[in-house]
N, CA, C and O atoms as a MOPAC input file, in Angstrom:
PM7 MOZYME 1SCF
protein

 N     97.20500 1    17.85900 1   104.46100 1
 C     97.71000 1    18.46000 1   103.24200 1
 C     98.76300 1    19.50500 1   103.60000 1
 O     98.57500 1    20.26800 1   104.54800 1
 N     99.85500 1    19.55000 1   102.86300 1
 C    100.93700 1    20.47600 1   103.15900 1
 C    100.97800 1    21.69200 1   102.24300 1
 O    102.00600 1    22.36300 1   102.16600 1
 N     99.90300 1    21.98600 1   101.55800 1
 C     99.83500 1    23.17900 1   100.72300 1
 C     99.91000 1    24.42200 1   101.61100 1
 O     99.22800 1    24.49200 1   102.63300 1
 N    100.72500 1    25.39200 1   101.23100 1
 C    100.84300 1    26.62600 1   102.00800 1
 C     99.49900 1    27.34400 1   102.09600 1
 O     99.14400 1    27.87600 1   103.14800 1
 N     98.75700 1    27.35900 1   100.99600 1
 C     97.46000 1    28.04100 1   100.99400 1
 C     96.48400 1    27.35700 1   101.95400 1
 O     95.75800 1    28.02600 1   102.69000 1
 N     96.47300 1    26.02900 1   101.94200 1
 C     95.58800 1    25.29100 1   102.83700 1
 C     95.97500 1    25.54900 1   104.29600 1
 O     95.11300 1    25.80600 1   105.13600 1
 N     97.26700 1    25.48000 1   104.58600 1
 C     97.72500 1    25.70800 1   105.95400 1
 C     97.42800 1    27.13800 1   106.40600 1
 O     97.05100 1    27.35900 1   107.55700 1
 N     97.59700 1    28.10800 1   105.50500 1
 C     97.28300 1    29.50300 1   105.84000 1
 C     95.79700 1    29.65500 1   106.15100 1
 O     95.41500 1    30.38100 1   107.06800 1
 N     94.97100 1    28.96700 1   105.38200 1
 C     93.52900 1    28.99900 1   105.62100 1
 C     93.19700 1    28.42100 1   106.99300 1
 O     92.38000 1    28.98000 1   107.72500 1
 N     93.82500 1    27.31100 1   107.33900 1
 C     93.60200 1    26.69300 1   108.64200 1
 C     94.10100 1    27.59200 1   109.77600 1
 O     93.47800 1    27.67000 1   110.83400 1
 N     95.22000 1    28.26400 1   109.54900 1
 C     95.75700 1    29.20500 1   110.52800 1
 C     94.77100 1    30.34500 1   110.76100 1
 O     94.50500 1    30.71700 1   111.90300 1
 N     94.23300 1    30.89500 1   109.67900 1
 C     93.26200 1    31.98600 1   109.79600 1
 C     92.01400 1    31.52600 1   110.54900 1
 O     91.47600 1    32.26800 1   111.37000 1
 N     91.55900 1    30.31700 1   110.27600 1
 C     90.38700 1    29.78300 1   110.98000 1
 C     90.67900 1    29.60500 1   112.46700 1
 O     89.83100 1    29.89500 1   113.31200 1
 N     91.87800 1    29.12900 1   112.78100 1
 C     92.25000 1    28.96100 1   114.18300 1
 C     92.28800 1    30.28700 1   114.91900 1
 O     91.81700 1    30.39300 1   116.05200 1
 N     92.85300 1    31.30200 1   114.26900 1
 C     92.89700 1    32.63100 1   114.87500 1
 C     91.47500 1    33.15400 1   115.07300 1
 O     91.15400 1    33.70000 1   116.12800 1
 N     90.62600 1    32.98600 1   114.06000 1
 C     89.24600 1    33.47400 1   114.15200 1
 C     88.50000 1    32.79000 1   115.29800 1
 O     87.74900 1    33.44500 1   116.02100 1
 N     88.69700 1    31.48200 1   115.47200 1
 C     88.04600 1    30.76300 1   116.58200 1
 C     88.50700 1    31.31800 1   117.92500 1
 O     87.69700 1    31.57200 1   118.81700 1
 N     89.81300 1    31.50100 1   118.05500 1
 C     90.35600 1    32.00400 1   119.31100 1
 C     89.86800 1    33.43100 1   119.58700 1
 O     89.49300 1    33.75900 1   120.71200 1
 N     89.87900 1    34.26800 1   118.55200 1
 C     89.41900 1    35.65000 1   118.72700 1
 C     87.91800 1    35.68300 1   119.00400 1
 O     87.45700 1    36.48600 1   119.81500 1
 N     87.16400 1    34.82900 1   118.34600 1
 C     85.70800 1    34.81100 1   118.54000 1
 C     85.35400 1    34.54900 1   120.00300 1
 O     84.45000 1    35.17900 1   120.55200 1
 N     86.06300 1    33.62500 1   120.62400 1
 C     85.80800 1    33.31500 1   122.03500 1
 C     86.01800 1    34.54500 1   122.90900 1
 O     85.28800 1    34.75400 1   123.87800 1
 N     87.00100 1    35.34600 1   122.57400 1
 C     87.31500 1    36.52400 1   123.37700 1
 C     86.46200 1    37.73500 1   122.99200 1
 O     86.11800 1    38.55300 1   123.84400 1
 N     86.12600 1    37.84400 1   121.71000 1
 C     85.44800 1    39.03200 1   121.19800 1
 C     83.95200 1    39.03800 1   121.47600 1
 O     83.33300 1    40.10000 1   121.53300 1
 N     83.37500 1    37.86400 1   121.64900 1
 C     81.91700 1    37.77900 1   121.81300 1
 C     81.42400 1    38.68700 1   122.93700 1
 O     80.41400 1    39.37400 1   122.78400 1
 N     82.11600 1    38.69100 1   124.03800 1
 C     81.71200 1    39.52700 1   125.16100 1
 C     81.94500 1    41.00700 1   124.94400 1
 O     81.37500 1    41.84200 1   125.64700 1
 N     82.78200 1    41.33300 1   123.97300 1
 C     83.07200 1    42.74100 1   123.69900 1
 C     82.11100 1    43.34700 1   122.68000 1
 O     81.96600 1    44.56700 1   122.61200 1
 N     81.45300 1    42.49800 1   121.88600 1
 C     80.46400 1    43.01100 1   120.94800 1
 C     80.92000 1    43.15600 1   119.51100 1
 O     80.35200 1    43.95400 1   118.76500 1
 N     81.93200 1    42.40300 1   119.10300 1
 C     82.33000 1    42.41000 1   117.69500 1
 C     82.67000 1    40.99700 1   117.25300 1
 O     82.88400 1    40.10700 1   118.07700 1
 N     82.71600 1    40.80500 1   115.94300 1
 C     83.05100 1    39.50900 1   115.35300 1
 C     84.46000 1    39.56100 1   114.77000 1
 O     84.92700 1    40.63600 1   114.39300 1
 N     85.14300 1    38.42200 1   114.68800 1
 C     86.50600 1    38.42000 1   114.14400 1
 C     86.61800 1    39.06000 1   112.76100 1
 O     87.61300 1    39.72700 1   112.47700 1
 N     85.62400 1    38.87400 1   111.90200 1
 C     85.67800 1    39.46000 1   110.56600 1
 C     85.58100 1    40.97600 1   110.56600 1
 O     85.93200 1    41.62400 1   109.58000 1
 N     85.10800 1    41.54100 1   111.66100 1
 C     85.00800 1    42.99500 1   111.78400 1
 C     86.29900 1    43.62000 1   112.29900 1
 O     86.50600 1    44.82700 1   112.17300 1
 N     87.15500 1    42.80100 1   112.87400 1
 C     88.35700 1    43.32700 1   113.52300 1
 C     89.27100 1    44.09900 1   112.57200 1
 O     89.73900 1    45.17300 1   112.95100 1
 N     89.55400 1    43.61300 1   111.35500 1
 C     90.41800 1    44.40300 1   110.45900 1
 C     89.84200 1    45.78400 1   110.13600 1
 O     90.58800 1    46.75400 1   110.00400 1
 N     88.53000 1    45.86900 1   110.01000 1
 C     87.89600 1    47.16400 1   109.73800 1
 C     88.02600 1    48.06500 1   110.95500 1
 O     88.33100 1    49.25100 1   110.82700 1
 N     87.79400 1    47.50500 1   112.13000 1
 C     87.97200 1    48.28000 1   113.35800 1
 C     89.40200 1    48.79100 1   113.47300 1
 O     89.62100 1    49.95300 1   113.81500 1
 N     90.37300 1    47.93300 1   113.19100 1
 C     91.77600 1    48.36400 1   113.25900 1
 C     92.03900 1    49.55600 1   112.35100 1
 O     92.69100 1    50.51800 1   112.75700 1
 N     91.53100 1    49.49500 1   111.12400 1
 C     91.74800 1    50.59500 1   110.18000 1
 C     91.08400 1    51.87800 1   110.66300 1
 O     91.66300 1    52.95900 1   110.55300 1
 N     89.87800 1    51.76200 1   111.19600 1
 C     89.17300 1    52.96000 1   111.65900 1
 C     89.74200 1    53.48400 1   112.97400 1
 O     89.69200 1    54.68900 1   113.22200 1
 N     90.27500 1    52.62000 1   113.81000 1
 C     90.96600 1    53.11000 1   115.01000 1
 C     92.21000 1    53.88200 1   114.60600 1
 O     92.60100 1    54.83900 1   115.27500 1
 N     92.82000 1    53.47100 1   113.52700 1
 C     94.01200 1    54.15000 1   113.02800 1
 C     93.65200 1    55.46900 1   112.34300 1
 O     94.33500 1    56.47800 1   112.51900 1
 N     92.57100 1    55.44900 1   111.55900 1
 C     92.13800 1    56.65000 1   110.82900 1
 C     90.62400 1    56.59300 1   110.65700 1
 O     90.11700 1    55.92600 1   109.75500 1
 N     89.92500 1    57.28100 1   111.50900 1
 C     88.46700 1    57.28900 1   111.46700 1
 C     87.98300 1    58.14600 1   110.29700 1
 O     88.66900 1    59.07800 1   109.87600 1
 N     86.80700 1    57.82800 1   109.77900 1
 C     86.22700 1    58.64000 1   108.72200 1
 C     86.69200 1    58.27900 1   107.32500 1
 O     86.83300 1    59.15300 1   106.46900 1
 N     86.93100 1    56.99700 1   107.08900 1
 C     87.34000 1    56.53800 1   105.76000 1
 C     86.10800 1    56.23000 1   104.91600 1
 O     85.02300 1    55.98800 1   105.44600 1
 N     86.28700 1    56.24200 1   103.60500 1
 C     85.21100 1    55.80000 1   102.71900 1
 C     85.24000 1    54.27900 1   102.63900 1
 O     86.21900 1    53.64000 1   103.02700 1
 N     84.15600 1    53.71500 1   102.13200 1
 C     84.10900 1    52.26800 1   101.94400 1
 C     85.19500 1    51.82800 1   100.96700 1
 O     85.80200 1    50.77200 1   101.14700 1
 N     85.44100 1    52.62500 1    99.94400 1
 C     86.47800 1    52.29900 1    98.96200 1
 C     87.85900 1    52.26600 1    99.62300 1
 O     88.65300 1    51.36400 1    99.35500 1
 N     88.14600 1    53.24100 1   100.48200 1
 C     89.43300 1    53.25300 1   101.18600 1
 C     89.56900 1    52.02600 1   102.07700 1
 O     90.63700 1    51.41700 1   102.14200 1
 N     88.49800 1    51.66500 1   102.75800 1
 C     88.53600 1    50.46900 1   103.59800 1
 C     88.77300 1    49.22400 1   102.75600 1
 O     89.53800 1    48.34300 1   103.15000 1
 N     88.12500 1    49.14500 1   101.60200 1
 C     88.32600 1    48.00400 1   100.70300 1
 C     89.79000 1    47.85500 1   100.31600 1
 O     90.33300 1    46.75000 1   100.32300 1
 N     90.42200 1    48.96500 1    99.98200 1
 C     91.82900 1    48.93200 1    99.57500 1
 C     92.73100 1    48.50200 1   100.72100 1
 O     93.71300 1    47.79100 1   100.50900 1
 N     92.40500 1    48.92700 1   101.92100 1
 C     93.26300 1    48.63400 1   103.07000 1
 C     93.05700 1    47.22700 1   103.61900 1
 O     94.01400 1    46.57500 1   104.03700 1
 N     91.82100 1    46.76100 1   103.61900 1
 C     91.51100 1    45.46100 1   104.21100 1
 C     91.61300 1    44.34500 1   103.18200 1
 O     91.85000 1    43.19000 1   103.53600 1
 N     91.43600 1    44.68500 1   101.91300 1
 C     91.58200 1    43.73400 1   100.81000 1
 C     90.60700 1    42.56600 1   100.91500 1
 O     91.00100 1    41.40100 1   100.96800 1
 N     89.31600 1    42.91700 1   100.94500 1
 C     88.26000 1    41.90800 1   100.87700 1
 C     87.33200 1    42.27700 1    99.72600 1
 O     87.45400 1    43.35300 1    99.14100 1
 N     86.42000 1    41.39300 1    99.41100 1
 C     85.48200 1    41.63300 1    98.31500 1
 C     84.49300 1    42.74100 1    98.68300 1
 O     84.15600 1    42.93400 1    99.85200 1
 N     84.04000 1    43.45700 1    97.66500 1
 C     83.08900 1    44.55600 1    97.84800 1
 C     81.83200 1    44.09800 1    98.59400 1
 O     81.38500 1    44.76600 1    99.52600 1
 N     81.27000 1    42.97200 1    98.18900 1
 C     80.04000 1    42.47800 1    98.82300 1
 C     80.27600 1    42.13900 1   100.29400 1
 O     79.42500 1    42.41000 1   101.14100 1
 N     81.42300 1    41.55200 1   100.59200 1
 C     81.76200 1    41.22100 1   101.97800 1
 C     81.88900 1    42.49000 1   102.80600 1
 O     81.40100 1    42.54900 1   103.93400 1
 N     82.54300 1    43.50800 1   102.24900 1
 C     82.69600 1    44.78000 1   102.95900 1
 C     81.32900 1    45.40900 1   103.21400 1
 O     81.05200 1    45.86400 1   104.32400 1
 N     80.48200 1    45.43800 1   102.20200 1
 C     79.15500 1    46.04700 1   102.35600 1
 C     78.35100 1    45.33200 1   103.44200 1
 O     77.72900 1    45.97900 1   104.28400 1
 N     78.36400 1    44.00900 1   103.42100 1
 C     77.62900 1    43.23600 1   104.43200 1
 C     78.20300 1    43.44400 1   105.82600 1
 O     77.46100 1    43.59100 1   106.79700 1
 N     79.52500 1    43.45600 1   105.91800 1
 C     80.17100 1    43.63500 1   107.22100 1
 C     79.86400 1    45.01400 1   107.78900 1
 O     79.55100 1    45.14000 1   108.97300 1
 N     79.94900 1    46.04500 1   106.95800 1
 C     79.64400 1    47.40000 1   107.43100 1
 C     78.18000 1    47.53100 1   107.83900 1
 O     77.86900 1    48.20700 1   108.82000 1
 N     77.28300 1    46.89500 1   107.09800 1
 C     75.86000 1    46.93700 1   107.46800 1
 C     75.63900 1    46.29000 1   108.83200 1
 O     74.89200 1    46.80900 1   109.66100 1
 N     76.29100 1    45.16100 1   109.05400 1
 C     76.16800 1    44.48200 1   110.35000 1
 C     76.78600 1    45.34600 1   111.46200 1
 O     76.22700 1    45.44800 1   112.55400 1
 N     77.92800 1    45.95800 1   111.18000 1
 C     78.57200 1    46.81000 1   112.17900 1
 C     77.70200 1    48.02300 1   112.50200 1
 O     77.63100 1    48.45800 1   113.65100 1
 N     77.04300 1    48.56200 1   111.48000 1
 C     76.14100 1    49.68900 1   111.70300 1
 C     74.94800 1    49.23800 1   112.55100 1
 O     74.55100 1    49.93100 1   113.48800 1
 N     74.38500 1    48.09000 1   112.22200 1
 C     73.26000 1    47.53300 1   112.97700 1
 C     73.63400 1    47.29300 1   114.44300 1
 O     72.82600 1    47.50400 1   115.34800 1
 N     74.88700 1    46.84400 1   114.65800 1
 C     75.35700 1    46.53400 1   116.00800 1
 C     75.87900 1    47.75400 1   116.76200 1
 O     76.35900 1    47.63200 1   117.88800 1
 N     75.78600 1    48.92600 1   116.14400 1
 C     76.17900 1    50.15700 1   116.81800 1
 C     77.67400 1    50.39400 1   116.88700 1
 O     78.14800 1    51.09100 1   117.78400 1
 N     78.43600 1    49.81800 1   115.94200 1
 C     79.89100 1    49.99900 1   115.93900 1
 C     80.34200 1    51.11700 1   115.00700 1
 O     81.34200 1    51.78200 1   115.27600 1
 N     79.61600 1    51.32700 1   113.92100 1
 C     79.97000 1    52.38600 1   112.96900 1
 C     78.72000 1    53.16200 1   112.57900 1
 O     77.59300 1    52.69300 1   112.73800 1
 N     78.95400 1    54.35500 1   112.06700 1
 C     77.88200 1    55.14000 1   111.47300 1
 C     78.39400 1    55.72800 1   110.17000 1
 O     79.57400 1    56.05100 1   110.03400 1
 N     77.49200 1    55.85900 1   109.22600 1
 C     77.83600 1    56.41200 1   107.91500 1
 C     77.37200 1    57.86400 1   107.87300 1
 O     76.27500 1    58.20300 1   108.31700 1
 N     78.24900 1    58.71200 1   107.32000 1
 C     77.91000 1    60.12500 1   107.16100 1
 C     78.19800 1    60.53100 1   105.72000 1
 O     79.09600 1    59.97800 1   105.08500 1
 N     77.43900 1    61.49300 1   105.20500 1
 C     77.68000 1    61.92900 1   103.82700 1
 C     79.09200 1    62.49400 1   103.66500 1
 O     79.60600 1    63.17500 1   104.55300 1
 N     79.70300 1    62.20500 1   102.53100 1
 C     81.01200 1    62.76600 1   102.19300 1
 C     80.80000 1    64.23800 1   101.85000 1
 O     79.87300 1    64.56000 1   101.10700 1
 N     81.62800 1    65.13400 1   102.36900 1
 C     81.39500 1    66.56500 1   102.13600 1
 C     81.55000 1    67.00900 1   100.67500 1
 O     80.93600 1    67.99400 1   100.26500 1
 N     82.35800 1    66.29900 1    99.89400 1
 C     82.59000 1    66.75100 1    98.51800 1
 C     82.20700 1    65.73500 1    97.44700 1
 O     82.18700 1    66.07000 1    96.26300 1
 N     81.90300 1    64.50200 1    97.83900 1
 C     81.52900 1    63.46100 1    96.87500 1
 C     80.15000 1    62.92700 1    97.26200 1
 O     80.01200 1    62.15900 1    98.21400 1
 N     79.14900 1    63.34100 1    96.51900 1
 C     77.76600 1    62.97800 1    96.85500 1
 C     77.51200 1    61.47300 1    96.78700 1
 O     76.57300 1    60.97600 1    97.40900 1
 N     78.34200 1    60.74300 1    96.03600 1
 C     78.15200 1    59.29300 1    95.90800 1
 C     78.75800 1    58.52200 1    97.07100 1
 O     78.39200 1    57.37000 1    97.30700 1
 N     79.67200 1    59.13600 1    97.79200 1
 C     80.42000 1    58.42800 1    98.84000 1
 C     79.87900 1    58.76600 1   100.23000 1
 O     79.26800 1    59.81100 1   100.45700 1
 N     80.13100 1    57.84700 1   101.13100 1
 C     79.84100 1    58.07200 1   102.53800 1
 C     81.11000 1    57.81400 1   103.33000 1
 O     81.94200 1    56.99300 1   102.94500 1
 N     81.24700 1    58.51800 1   104.43000 1
 C     82.37700 1    58.30000 1   105.32700 1
 C     81.92100 1    57.38000 1   106.45400 1
 O     80.80100 1    57.49100 1   106.95300 1
 N     82.80400 1    56.47700 1   106.83900 1
 C     82.50600 1    55.51300 1   107.90100 1
 C     83.22500 1    55.97300 1   109.16800 1
 O     84.44700 1    56.12500 1   109.18400 1
 N     82.46000 1    56.18800 1   110.21100 1
 C     83.01100 1    56.62600 1   111.49000 1
 C     82.67600 1    55.61400 1   112.57800 1
 O     81.62000 1    54.98300 1   112.56100 1
 N     83.59000 1    55.47700 1   113.51400 1
 C     83.34700 1    54.64000 1   114.68300 1
 C     82.37100 1    55.33200 1   115.61800 1
 O     82.35000 1    56.55900 1   115.71500 1
 N     81.57400 1    54.54400 1   116.29500 1
 C     80.71200 1    55.07300 1   117.34400 1
 C     81.50900 1    55.10200 1   118.65100 1
 O     82.62700 1    54.59300 1   118.72800 1
 N     80.91400 1    55.69900 1   119.65700 1
 C     81.55900 1    55.70300 1   120.97900 1
 C     81.77800 1    54.27700 1   121.48000 1
 O     82.79800 1    53.96300 1   122.09400 1
 N     80.79600 1    53.42900 1   121.20100 1
 C     80.88900 1    52.02400 1   121.62100 1
 C     82.14000 1    51.37600 1   121.04100 1
 O     82.88200 1    50.71100 1   121.76400 1
 N     82.38300 1    51.55800 1   119.75000 1
 C     83.54400 1    50.95100 1   119.09000 1
 C     84.84500 1    51.58000 1   119.57200 1
 O     85.84500 1    50.88700 1   119.75500 1
 N     84.82800 1    52.87900 1   119.77300 1
 C     86.03300 1    53.55400 1   120.25500 1
 C     86.38800 1    53.06800 1   121.66000 1
 O     87.56000 1    52.87400 1   121.98100 1
 N     85.37400 1    52.87700 1   122.48200 1
 C     85.59900 1    52.45900 1   123.86700 1
 C     86.15100 1    51.04200 1   123.97500 1
 O     86.80700 1    50.71400 1   124.96400 1
 N     85.89700 1    50.20000 1   122.97900 1
 C     86.34300 1    48.80400 1   123.07500 1
 C     87.74700 1    48.58100 1   122.51900 1
 O     88.24500 1    47.45600 1   122.56000 1
 N     88.39000 1    49.61100 1   122.00700 1
 C     89.67300 1    49.42400 1   121.32000 1
 C     90.70600 1    48.68500 1   122.16400 1
 O     91.27200 1    47.69000 1   121.71100 1
 N     90.95400 1    49.14400 1   123.35600 1
 C     91.99400 1    48.53500 1   124.18700 1
 C     91.69800 1    47.06600 1   124.45300 1
 O     92.58000 1    46.21800 1   124.31400 1
 N     90.47000 1    46.76300 1   124.83200 1
 C     90.10500 1    45.37300 1   125.12800 1
 C     90.10500 1    44.50900 1   123.87400 1
 O     90.48100 1    43.33800 1   123.93200 1
 N     89.68900 1    45.06500 1   122.74700 1
 C     89.66400 1    44.29500 1   121.49500 1
 C     91.07900 1    43.95800 1   121.03700 1
 O     91.34700 1    42.83400 1   120.61200 1
 N     91.97400 1    44.92000 1   121.12200 1
 C     93.36800 1    44.66700 1   120.74100 1
 C     93.98200 1    43.65500 1   121.70500 1
 O     94.73500 1    42.77400 1   121.29000 1
 N     93.66400 1    43.78000 1   122.96400 1
 C     94.15500 1    42.81400 1   123.95600 1
 C     93.64000 1    41.41000 1   123.62900 1
 O     94.38500 1    40.43700 1   123.74600 1
 N     92.38400 1    41.29800 1   123.22300 1
 C     91.80700 1    39.99700 1   122.85100 1
 C     92.51600 1    39.41900 1   121.63300 1
 O     92.79700 1    38.22100 1   121.58600 1
 N     92.80500 1    40.26100 1   120.65100 1
 C     93.50600 1    39.78900 1   119.44700 1
 C     94.92700 1    39.34900 1   119.77900 1
 O     95.41400 1    38.35700 1   119.23500 1
 N     95.58600 1    40.07100 1   120.65600 1
 C     96.94400 1    39.68700 1   121.05100 1
 C     96.92700 1    38.35900 1   121.80700 1
 O     97.82400 1    37.53500 1   121.63200 1
 N     95.92100 1    38.15000 1   122.63600 1
 C     95.80500 1    36.87800 1   123.35700 1
 C     95.52700 1    35.73500 1   122.38300 1
 O     96.05800 1    34.63700 1   122.54800 1
 N     94.69800 1    35.98800 1   121.36900 1
 C     94.42900 1    34.96600 1   120.35000 1
 C     95.71200 1    34.62900 1   119.59800 1
 O     95.97700 1    33.46500 1   119.29700 1
 N     96.49300 1    35.63800 1   119.30200 1
 C     97.77500 1    35.44100 1   118.62800 1
 C     98.71400 1    34.60600 1   119.50500 1
 O     99.39900 1    33.70900 1   119.01400 1
 N     98.73900 1    34.90600 1   120.79000 1
 C     99.58700 1    34.15200 1   121.70900 1
 C     99.14700 1    32.69400 1   121.80000 1
 O     99.97900 1    31.79900 1   121.95100 1
 N     97.84000 1    32.45700 1   121.70800 1
 C     97.34200 1    31.07600 1   121.69300 1
 C     97.96900 1    30.29400 1   120.54700 1
 O     98.39200 1    29.15100 1   120.71900 1
 N     98.02300 1    30.92000 1   119.38200 1
 C     98.55600 1    30.24500 1   118.19600 1
 C    100.05000 1    29.97400 1   118.31600 1
 O    100.54800 1    28.98700 1   117.77500 1
 N    100.76100 1    30.83800 1   119.01600 1
 C    102.21500 1    30.70200 1   119.12900 1
 C    102.65500 1    30.04100 1   120.43500 1
 O    103.83300 1    30.08500 1   120.79100 1
 N    101.71900 1    29.43500 1   121.13800 1
 C    102.06000 1    28.74800 1   122.38800 1
 C    103.11600 1    27.68000 1   122.10300 1
 O    102.96000 1    26.87600 1   121.18400 1
 N    104.17000 1    27.67700 1   122.88000 1
 C    105.23700 1    26.69500 1   122.71200 1
 C    106.34300 1    27.13700 1   121.76100 1
 O    107.35700 1    26.45100 1   121.63400 1
 N    106.16100 1    28.26900 1   121.09300 1
 C    107.19900 1    28.79200 1   120.19500 1
 C    108.17700 1    29.64600 1   120.99100 1
 O    107.78700 1    30.36100 1   121.91400 1
 N    109.42600 1    29.56400 1   120.62900 1
 C    110.40600 1    30.48900 1   121.18200 1
 C    110.31000 1    31.80100 1   120.40200 1
 O    109.81700 1    31.82200 1   119.27400 1
 N    110.77500 1    32.87500 1   120.99600 1
 C    110.64900 1    34.19800 1   120.38000 1
 C    111.23500 1    34.22800 1   118.97900 1
 O    110.60400 1    34.75500 1   118.06300 1
 N    112.42500 1    33.67600 1   118.79300 1
 C    113.04300 1    33.73700 1   117.46900 1
 C    112.25500 1    32.92000 1   116.44900 1
 O    112.22200 1    33.27300 1   115.27100 1
 N    111.61700 1    31.82500 1   116.89200 1
 C    110.80600 1    31.02000 1   115.97200 1
 C    109.58000 1    31.81000 1   115.50700 1
 O    109.21600 1    31.78900 1   114.33100 1
 N    108.96700 1    32.49400 1   116.44400 1
 C    107.80500 1    33.32100 1   116.11700 1
 C    108.19500 1    34.40700 1   115.12700 1
 O    107.52600 1    34.60000 1   114.11200 1
 N    109.27700 1    35.11500 1   115.42300 1
 C    109.71800 1    36.20500 1   114.54500 1
 C    110.08300 1    35.69400 1   113.15400 1
 O    109.77100 1    36.33700 1   112.15200 1
 N    110.73300 1    34.55300 1   113.09600 1
 C    111.11000 1    33.97500 1   111.80800 1
 C    109.86800 1    33.59000 1   111.00500 1
 O    109.79100 1    33.86600 1   109.80800 1
 N    108.90400 1    32.95800 1   111.65700 1
 C    107.67500 1    32.58900 1   110.95900 1
 C    106.94300 1    33.82900 1   110.45300 1
 O    106.45800 1    33.84200 1   109.32200 1
 N    106.86000 1    34.86000 1   111.27200 1
 C    106.20000 1    36.09100 1   110.83900 1
 C    106.91400 1    36.71600 1   109.64400 1
 O    106.26100 1    37.23000 1   108.73600 1
 N    108.23000 1    36.67800 1   109.63400 1
 C    108.98700 1    37.19700 1   108.48900 1
 C    108.67200 1    36.39700 1   107.23200 1
 O    108.49100 1    36.97300 1   106.15900 1
 N    108.60600 1    35.09100 1   107.35300 1
 C    108.26600 1    34.25000 1   106.19600 1
 C    106.86000 1    34.56600 1   105.68900 1
 O    106.63300 1    34.65300 1   104.48200 1
 N    105.93300 1    34.73500 1   106.60400 1
 C    104.55600 1    35.05000 1   106.20500 1
 C    104.50900 1    36.39800 1   105.48800 1
 O    103.82700 1    36.53300 1   104.47200 1
 N    105.22600 1    37.39200 1   106.00500 1
 C    105.27000 1    38.70600 1   105.33500 1
 C    105.81500 1    38.58300 1   103.91900 1
 O    105.29700 1    39.21700 1   102.99900 1
 N    106.84300 1    37.78200 1   103.73800 1
 C    107.41500 1    37.59300 1   102.40000 1
 C    106.41900 1    36.91400 1   101.47000 1
 O    106.29800 1    37.29400 1   100.30600 1
 N    105.71200 1    35.92000 1   101.97100 1
 C    104.69600 1    35.24000 1   101.16700 1
 C    103.59600 1    36.22600 1   100.77400 1
 O    103.14700 1    36.23500 1    99.62800 1
 N    103.16600 1    37.04900 1   101.72100 1
 C    102.12200 1    38.03100 1   101.42600 1
 C    102.59400 1    39.06100 1   100.40900 1
 O    101.82100 1    39.47700 1    99.54600 1
 N    103.85300 1    39.47600 1   100.50000 1
 C    104.40700 1    40.38600 1    99.48600 1
 C    104.36000 1    39.74200 1    98.10800 1
 O    103.99700 1    40.39200 1    97.12700 1
 N    104.72600 1    38.47100 1    98.03000 1
 C    104.65300 1    37.75300 1    96.75000 1
 C    103.21100 1    37.68200 1    96.25100 1
 O    102.95000 1    37.86100 1    95.06100 1
 N    102.28500 1    37.42300 1    97.15800 1
 C    100.87900 1    37.29200 1    96.77100 1
 C    100.32300 1    38.60400 1    96.22500 1
 O     99.48200 1    38.59500 1    95.32700 1
 N    100.78800 1    39.72800 1    96.76200 1
 C    100.31100 1    41.03400 1    96.28600 1
 C    100.73000 1    41.30000 1    94.84600 1
 O    100.08900 1    42.07900 1    94.14000 1
 N    101.78900 1    40.66200 1    94.42100 1
 C    102.28400 1    40.87300 1    93.05200 1
 C    101.55700 1    40.01300 1    92.02700 1
 O    101.76200 1    40.18300 1    90.82500 1
 N    100.72500 1    39.11000 1    92.47400 1
 C    100.01000 1    38.20900 1    91.55000 1
 C     98.81700 1    38.88700 1    90.91500 1
 O     98.11000 1    38.27300 1    90.11700 1

């Protein structure tokens, strides 16, 4: 099928498979990687802030954070001014894996672009960014 949505879905699955092979030994799952990226960038976000940045469903975020907490990657702390909210912080374990996790994701990305010339890769990424910009407006 040549539907852009179908192909994008297959691309995401391929990336997840490649990352999963590399991430298993590090102690995280591919679905946790976007959350880790956001917290490596700015630790101590609320679940709502993470939802806005990662753009996944509330139930998926709640389940993923619970699993990450169980696996010792994040901890929840009370918000100092909002009694209903909790702040999500990385543990030492998650902080320590940043370099290797990013390296694993970059290797997974390189797997997908094997055989592409640099300009082809850059052009495809530009097209994907434009498609994503269009999708955000829907």
